[in-house]
Phi, psi and omega in degrees: 000138184247136179254132179255130175245124182252116179268354181267148177286158183298330179293321181286331176292319178295322179296319182289335181289330182234070180289336180294334178295316180293325177294318178295318179297318178296317178296318178297317179297316178296319179297316178298317179295317179296317178297316178298317179296317178298315178299317178298315180297318179297315180295317178296319180295316180292324176296315178298317178297318179295321178295320178296317180295319177299317179298315179296319179293321178294321177297315179294322178298316178298319179296315179291326178296321176299319178295319178297317178298319178296318179296319178297319178296317178296319179297317178296318178296319179296318179296319178295317178294322178296320179295317178297319178298317179297320178296315180298316179297319179293323177294320178294319180293328186256008185292338181258006182297307182289321174300320177295321177301313181295323176299316179296316180296315182295328178291330184276327186289122179279169175296140179097002176237134175226143182273136177255338179204139179220119178244134180228152169223139182245138176175153177055035175075020177212156176249123174265137181226150173225131182226146169253134185217166176237149178224151180286329178208173182294328182294326177293323177294316180297323181292318180293321178294318179297316179298319179295320181288329180287327182283120184291342181281344177263145177211171179053045180287130182225119179265126179277195181290147178251129180237142176271136180227168179081188180202157179066232179285342185264039178282134173216171184239137176253144180204165175240146183220138177222161180174187178229150176240122178286130177241152175242142178286124179295149178295143179300132178085359180287148179285130182265000000 
């Protein structure tokens, strides 16, 4: 007969009977820790990748912003140059308006009439004029008004009051005259 003496407590005997349970629990715990660690590494890696991509996108944005700023600067310069070009073209197109006006006026004025004042305004394709003039006789005044009315480029002719001035042999007449002369804008590049 054999006597068994057990120095282990009954709980420890139960533990010893099923050692694979502790091994399984340990494996499950290690597996949970490994999955958690893997998940953490994946999240850190994706965060790092997102930060790198954000940095690259911000760098590219700054580069493109510099290009946009350069384009805006070029556009502003182009607009300023276009405005200057338009001003120069309008000055070139209209540079002969007043010389032509003076040619027309000089062609209309008869002998014996002289202008003492001439005011003009240009706009809407016509020159409006007001003049103060002197004439040697009434017939010269009638001739200038007749010449203006016959010329189709003049319109709205208005003769102001006629006053006699001077004395003796030096009698002359002062009068005011106003009207408009239709002008046409010459074609760009046309020979003047």
